[in-house]
C-alpha positions, 0 to 999 in steps of 0.5 A: 500500500502506498498511502497511510494515515496514522493519527490522523485526526477525527473526522466528521461525517456529513449526514445532511445531503445538502451540507454535503453539496453545500461543501463541495460547491464552497471548497471543492467546485472546479479544484484540485483532488487527489484520489485515494486509489493505489498509487495515490499520485493522480488527480482530478477536478470537480467540474459540476454537482447535481445535488437531485441526483446526488451526482458529481462530475469529476475529470481525471486527466490520466484516465482511470478504469473503473467498474459500474458500482465500484467504491472510490474517495478523493480527498483533498488537504488546505487548511482542514483535510477533506474527503469524499467517498463516492460510487462509479456510476458511468464515462459521461465522456472521455476522461469526465465521469459521473460518481455517486455522493455517499459520504463527505467527511472533513475534519474537526480540527484545522491547521494552527498554522499554513505550511510554507513552501520551503525553496532548496536554496533556503533549508534542506533536512540531513543526518537523518536516524535509519538502520541497516536492519529494521526489528520485526520485519520477518521478511528480513534476516535477523543479522549474524552479528547478533547471534554473534553478539548472543554467543559472545555474552553467553560465553562470559557470563557462563564463565561467571557465575551462571555456567548454564545460562542459555542466550539464544535467537527467538526462533520457532518457538512451540514452548508455552512459556517461552511463546508468553515471555515473547508476546508479553515481552515481560520476565518469568522468574520462579525463584522457589518452584515449590511455593505456590506463590512463585507463581503468581506476580503483582509487578506488571514487568512479570508473568503472571503464571497462574493467569498467563501460562498454567492456572491450574498451580499444583500441576504447574508445581509437580512439572517442574518437579518432574523436570527437576527445575528447582527454580527458573527466569527467561528474560527477552531481550527487547529492541526498543528505541521509540522509533519502533514497535519493541521488538522481542530480538533473543532470550536469556534462560536459566534454569536450576536444579539444585537452588534457588535463583536470587532475586539478585541474580535476576535482576543481574541478568535482565541488566544484561539483556538490556546492554545487549539491547544497547550495543545492539541499537548502537552498531545498528544505527546510523544517520545518512548523509543525503539531503531531502527535500523539505517541500513544507514547513510549519512550527508544529511539522513539516513535509519531507521528500524522501528520494531513496527506494531503500529508506522509502520503504523502510521509513513507513515502518517507523513511528517516528523520526529524528533528522537536521534542519539545515537552514542556509549558513546555519549549524544543523537545527536536530528536530524529531518528528512523529510520523502523521501520513506518508504516501508515494509519489510517481517516481515512488519517492516518500512523501513523509509528514511529520509533526514535531515533537515539544521537548522542554529540554530542548527550547533553544532548538524549538526557538532556532526554529520557530523563528525561521519559520517566522522569516520563511511565512514573512517572505513567502507573505511577500511574494504571494502579495506580489504576486496579487497585485 
């Protein structure tokens, strides 16, 4: 799919047919709209509206293949986002098509500020933080360096206080305990398998064995006894950095048939799991040096074009991104933002809509951004006023 809206503003759907056509006449008639159909870069013009027949005549310069009764949506983004949901009726004449208007919606809230176009010679984006591999992508194999790191830490810990410890990748899981640890990303800790209370946990960071694995505690105690396991700890190694959804890469597991695994030992292994994750993140994360076009900007967010094919496929999986804005004759301005929407243009480049994060600790950077945006706004208004006059 080549278009996605994330955390989009709520749309107010208009029930009254008369109000729908009032919106069309006020905002869309003889205006360009985008077609919400792959590959999402085609545009159309709303030529005429027929309120009594509940029809719209729409001109599509490129032409389009549709079957009668097929649903299609059009949208336009200005201060607000407006969407037309239609059903194709017939081709009126070449490149002109009749659509039945099914629904129309408009965002409840408008943008607080207009986005200002950014000339490339004034500013561009660069130094984008990205990954060598994306954790959680089922199509992507976990690199060998991760496996090697697991082996290195396993050897180190075995030479210390944990000779029976194992560190493995999460592969195919048939073990119920491992499956729960992977799914919940919580620690499973059974200090004493003969004590029924050890199978219950009120701590949200730990697996509650009785609720999440086996509710029959006497049966669980007997199973541990049969397997000669006096104590057990299973700790997920979770990749998490705010850019993507947390993903369990591997697991640290330790069984003891002779003594209880102490809480301080469990905490030590949990710390090791975090250390392993930090090492992987350091290796996996890097900054690009390519320049990226800023299409428009405001104090609240911006729209940027990413032409690199690999990044164009990778970044839509992110929740947030970090990069620098380089204004002319200024040092790089670091920003981070949430991806609100994305789409791909006709050349396969990625268009990202970002909402800047509000960080009180970076007040100076925020002030710089606002000052530069004010200057751009003033310059843009001067250009527009000259054109009008």
